[in-house]
N, C-alpha and C positions, 0 to 999 in steps of 0.2 A: 441798209444801217442804218436809225437816227443815232449819231454822235456825239455828244457836246462833250469841246472842251476850253483848257480856260490854264488859267497857269499867273503866278506872280512875276515880276519883273524879271525876275532868274531865270526861270522859265518860257519867257517869250520867246528866244529865238528857236529851241526844240520843241515851241510848242506849233509855232512857222513852219518846220521841218515837218512833223508829227501830219500839220494839218494836209500838209498837200499831198503826201504819201495817205490817207485814208481817204484824199478827194478821186483821187485817182484811180483807184480800189473801188470807184463806183459809193460811194454811201453819204448820207445825207450828214454834213455837217456846220454844227453849231456852233460859232468862236463866238464866248459871251468877257472875254481879255482875259488878261491884260492885255492893251495895247500899244505899249510900247515899254524896252528893258530898260531906256533910261531912267525914270520915273519911278520910287523905293514905295511900294503898294505894300499891303495888306493879304496878307494871301488866304485868310479866313473869310475873304469879302468876292473872292473868285471861286472858290468852292461852294461857298450858300447860291451864288447862281446858275452854278452847272446842276449842283444836284436836287437844286428848284423845280429841273428843268424835266429831271428822270421824276421824282415823286409826284408834277403833275402830270405824267406822260405825256411829255412832247420831247422824252428823247426816248431813246433802248437803251442806250452806259455814257458811260461818262470815259475821259481820260481829265487826269489834273497835276501839274505838273509845278512843280517848287524848287528848290537849289538841292534838296535833301529829299523831300519828298515825304516825308515825314511829317514836319506844318499841315503839310494838306492831308493829309491820310487821318489824321486821329481829327482834325473840322470836321473832314467827310462824316464820318462813321460817326458824330452829333448826332446825325439824320435821322431816324428811324424811316428805314425800308432803301438804306445807304448800307452800302456792304463792300469799301472798300482796300484795294491790296495792292501794299506797298511795297512792289520787285522789281530787283534788279539781271537778275538772268531768265532769261525763258522758260524753264524747268518752272520757278513760280508762277508763272506770269499762268502757264499751262492747266497745274493743278491747280490754279484759284480760283479758276473757270472751273475747270474734273471736278473737284470736292467740296468749293465753296461757294461756286455760280457767285461771284463775283460782279458786280455792273456798274461797279469801275476801278479802274486802273490808275496806278500814283505811279508816277517815276522823279528824279531824282535829276536834273541836269547837270549837279557838283559830281555827282560816285559816274555816271552811264555818259557816254559817250551817241552820236550821233547813230550810225549803225546797228550798235547793238539795241540802243531805245527801239526803232524801228523791226527787227527780230524780233523784243518782245512782245510789242505789240502787234506781231502777227500772228504768235501762237498765242494771245489770248484770245483775240478774237476768230480764234478755229477752232478752240480747245468747245465741248460743250459738257450740259452738266451730268455725271454719273448720275443716278439713283442706287436701289438698294444702299444702304447706312450710309452713302453720304449725303442723302437725300430727307433717311434721319433727321441725319444731324443736325443739319441745315432746317428745317422744321422745330426744334428745340431751339435756336439760338432765333427766332419767327416768334413760336412760344414768347419765351425768356423775351424779350424785345417787347412785345406786346402786354405782357402780365408786368412788366418793371419801369414803362411809361403810363399805366391804366389806361389804355388806347382799344378796348377791347374790342371796338366797329371799327376799328381801321383794313382800310380792305387788304385780305393778305395776297401777297406777290403771285404771278406767272408761275400756277404746277398748281395752287389752289391751299385746302385746308390743309389746319395746324395734325402735326402727326403728335401726339403730347405722350410721353411715358412715364407713367404715374413711381415713383420714388416713394414715393410714402411709403414709411418703417414700418409702420402693422399691415401695409397689404402683401410687403415683401415679405413679412414674415410669417405668412397666412401662405403667401402663393412656396414659398418653400416645402409646409408641409403640404403642397396640393401634388408637389411633384414626386415626392419620396409614392418610390412604389409600394411599397408597405403602407400607405393609409389607405383608411377600411370605404367602402363603399358611402356610407352614414355621413363620418367626415368630411372624407371630401365633396359628398354631395352639401354639406353643411358650412364648407369649407367656400365652396364656390360661390355660394350665397350672399357670406358675409363679405366675401372679397367685391364681389361685384356688387353692394349697399355702399361698400369706400369710395368705391370710380360713380359712384352717381352723383358726391359730392363733387367730383371733378367736371363728367361730363354734364351737370345742370349749372354750373355756374355760368355761361351768355346765358335762361332763359329768358325771356322777356317778366319786366314787371308793370303793376301797376301800382300807386298811392291810394292806397283805404284807410274810410274815419274803423277807431279801436277807439268802446270808452272801457279804458279799466279802471279796476273799482276805484283809486283819487280824480282822477279827470279825464278828457276826450282828449286822446291822441294822432297822431295819423301813423298808421303804417306801413307794410308796403301785400302786395297780392300772386302768387304769380297769374300771367296777362292771360283769365279767357280757360286758365287748367291747361294746354288743348297741345296733352302730350302723348306718345303714341312709344309704344315697346313690341317691337318686332323679333319674336326669337330666331333663328334657322331650325329649323327643325335636323334635330334632336335636340343636340346638345345647348344652344342653346336657349332652352327651356330650363339649364338649370341657371341660371343668372336672371331670370322673369322677378324670383320674388324678394331674391335680397334690395332688388330695384323698386320694385314697384313697396314694400316697407314705407320708403323716402316719400315716393308719388304713387299715393292709395288710390290717385282718381286717375291714375293717366290707363286711359284703351291697350287695349292685345290686343296682335296679329300676331300671323303665324306666316311663314314662308319654309315649301318644305322642302329640300334640297341633299342629293347623299353625292358623293363621287363616286366614278367608275372607278375599281379599282386598274382596270386594263387603261385606263385612257388622261385619270386624274382629274375627267371636268367635269364642272359639274353637271344633273340630272335633276332635272325641275319634275314635279309632280304632287305642288299645293299649295295655294296661295292663299287668305282671310285674312282681310285691312279690312277695321274702320270705314265704315262711309264717309266722313269726311276726313281724306287721312292729307289732302294737301291745308288743312289748316294747320297742324300740327307738327310739333318738334318729337323727330322719329330718331329714337335710336335702336338700331339694326345689332340686335344680342345676333356672337357669333364667339365662343371660346378661344378656339385655333384661325388665326388670321395664319396660315398653311401657303396654299400656292397663288390664293389670295380669289381663282375661281368659285368659288362661293355667293363669298361676300358682295363679288363684283355679280354675279346674277342677281343676287338678292335685294339687291341695291338697282340695281338695272329694272327686275323685275315690282322693286313699292314705285319707282318713278314714271313708269310704264301706269300704273295706276293713278298719278297726278300729284304725290309726294318729293316735295323738293330739301325741307329742310333736315338735311341725312345729318347721320353719325355714326357711327362707328364701332362697337366698343366689342374687344377679346378681351383676354384671361391673357396669351403670350403673345406673338407678333413672332413672324422670320424674316430677310431684308427681302424673301422672296414678296412676300404675298402684300407689302406696303408697296412699294414700284409695282403689281399687278392695278390695286387701288385707287392710286395714287391718277395711272394711264390710262382707266378708264374714265374712271367720276372725281375726275381733278377738287373739284370744289367742296367735302367728302371729309368730314374730319372726321382721326382717325384716333382712338383710345386704347390702352393697353397697356397693362401692366409690368412684360417686359419684351422685351426686344434680343433675340436668341437668335443663335450669331445663321445658322441655315438649314436648307433640306435634304432631307436625306436622300437614299437611290426609289425609295416608296414614299415620300414623296409628307412625310412623318417630318416633326420641327427639332428642331436639337442643340438645345436636349429637352426640350417640351415637355411634356406630363403626359406621353401616350396617345392613346385616342377617348378623347373627353365623355363621347357620348354614351362608351361603351364603361369604361371607369363610373360614370354615374348613378346609372341603370344597371350595372352587372352584368356586362354582357358579353365579358371582356373572356 
């Protein structure tokens, strides 16, 4: 592993001990300073040197040390793409990787001794990130980071596309009615379309734009148009059909493809029976619609079908997702963005999302 290590004057001695340990374990270690413990230096300068190597891809992880660790952790976490964890025990170090996928470990030389620092470092190096809910939470942090800094073109971290859970009050209000077992087929169908339409605002946020000339009643001006209007909506049959109209109301020029899949009730694995896509699918931004992201098998298979036919810019849009389904799609297709109105707790023994809303297809078409 490529590890960058840095400290201020207070962490200089401990840095040397840990560098020796890391090199002994066979890691490729780059020490960016400071190079003396006698002359006072400013910790932000050394944090910047280390984090730059990580964000530029020259290092996989980093270790920062100052007197308490607080200054280094604050400075490091100001950098986009850096997720620094200040740890003073082995458990925190382990969990910072498992739950938070921290790519920088920070320690305070005046807080812990050499042996504890070595143990903390070993625990941090050995732990691997969990998926499921922890993956979703990490992706929320990344999504917020990109939104807050106005940088939608930032390359995602290893692990790929975003997981976006839409918490808009209108979406959540309508979703609660959809969940209700007493909601009629007509109301269920109408509400699913309305929710899909509301979700379309978010899923289309980063579509490419081009500047155009517009003549208003007053004067000529500049406006914007979707670049080429190259969109495709691909519902997974049959439940995905219920979301199509809600999205087409906002993007009526989108072409519509179809992927036919059903889940075998015994194996819970997807079985495909149909796939028809626009001929120019490789040139389009593609929204695959699958209302219930449960085991993730059908969604993953649908994405694979679209990829096999040339699709590249793919997002998955669901009403409700389970952690197991999110983990499956992220494992098979890490670059795909997942948009969902809710992330529920788990799957039951029959592969249904809990609390969920039952079988979306049956409720849409009155076949339950």
